[in-house]
C-alpha positions, -999 to 999 in steps of 0.1 A, spaced: 249 -700 -222 223 -703 -249 195 -728 -248 172 -734 -277 138 -745 -266 118 -768 -290 84 -756 -278 64 -788 -282 64 -823 -268 52 -838 -301 76 -866 -312 96 -861 -344 82 -826 -349 93 -800 -374 99 -778 -344 128 -799 -332 142 -799 -368 142 -761 -368 158 -760 -333 186 -783 -345 190 -762 -376 194 -731 -355 219 -749 -332 240 -761 -362 240 -726 -377 249 -709 -344 278 -733 -341 290 -723 -376 289 -687 -364 311 -697 -334 285 -700 -307 277 -732 -288 242 -738 -277 221 -766 -261 188 -778 -275 161 -787 -249 130 -804 -263 98 -803 -243 96 -840 -253 122 -845 -225 99 -831 -197 90 -855 -170 58 -875 -178 43 -865 -145 53 -828 -147 18 -815 -138 17 -836 -106 54 -834 -96 67 -800 -105 42 -772 -101 33 -751 -71 66 -753 -53 72 -790 -58 104 -803 -75 111 -838 -88 147 -849 -93 140 -851 -131 129 -815 -133 157 -803 -110 182 -811 -138 161 -790 -163 158 -762 -137 196 -762 -135 198 -758 -172 174 -729 -172 193 -712 -143 226 -714 -162 210 -701 -194 215 -664 -202 198 -664 -236 169 -685 -248 158 -691 -284 122 -704 -284 110 -723 -315 72 -721 -311 48 -741 -332 12 -730 -338 -13 -749 -318 -49 -738 -320 -41 -703 -330 -15 -698 -302 15 -716 -286 14 -751 -271 0 -755 -236 30 -776 -227 53 -746 -233 32 -726 -208 33 -755 -183 71 -757 -187 74 -719 -180 50 -723 -150 71 -752 -136 103 -731 -136 112 -711 -106 97 -676 -106 111 -650 -110 148 -660 -112 145 -685 -141 139 -658 -168 142 -625 -150 163 -600 -170 176 -627 -194 173 -625 -232 153 -644 -258 146 -647 -295 113 -660 -308 107 -681 -340 72 -691 -349 65 -721 -372 32 -733 -386 19 -755 -414 -4 -726 -423 5 -694 -441 12 -670 -412 41 -687 -393 24 -686 -359 22 -648 -357 -5 -649 -331 12 -675 -309 45 -657 -310 27 -625 -300 9 -643 -272 42 -658 -260 58 -623 -261 32 -612 -235 43 -640 -212 79 -630 -218 71 -594 -208 55 -605 -176 86 -626 -168 109 -597 -175 125 -618 -203 138 -593 -228 129 -603 -264 149 -595 -295 126 -573 -316 132 -594 -348 108 -623 -346 108 -648 -373 77 -665 -386 82 -696 -408 50 -705 -426 42 -737 -445 70 -754 -425 65 -787 -444 78 -770 -476 106 -751 -458 126 -782 -447 147 -803 -470 151 -841 -467 179 -837 -441 157 -814 -419 174 -782 -428 159 -749 -439 168 -742 -475 147 -715 -490 167 -683 -498 143 -658 -481 139 -679 -450 176 -684 -447 183 -647 -451 159 -637 -423 169 -665 -400 206 -656 -404 198 -620 -398 180 -629 -366 209 -651 -354 234 -624 -360 213 -599 -341 208 -625 -313 245 -631 -310 251 -594 -303 219 -589 -283 
């Protein structure tokens, strides 16, 4: 099972648009996936689901994580790295079995010109600690506001080329 994680809890983000684009494109390539947006985390996650505690709301999310064999993380740039809510989500998941020896692909997005290179690199370090095997081809989509058309799809030729290459490699990974 493939789960695409939209790595922010910001409502109506470009991150969720990219996640849905990846889901739609993977479907065209014959692969079903689920999108999980961090917008859907329980409001009281910090109080209810860390340090061995488990709320009924997060139990459903934990079940999704447990069933997932491949993760595709869409990671926006926040303050030169990845969002704290993404790290909190990882921290709330059962360790080590949630991510251990599973696979992942990483996509960075930013409104700036580097496509969250630093944040994706930081998150790669977290993945290494979790024994989450990361596809070597990491995509960095810069100037995200100019990369999406009016329907929320990526449309620029170079971006499409590299995203499709990553998806093809992810399918066989």
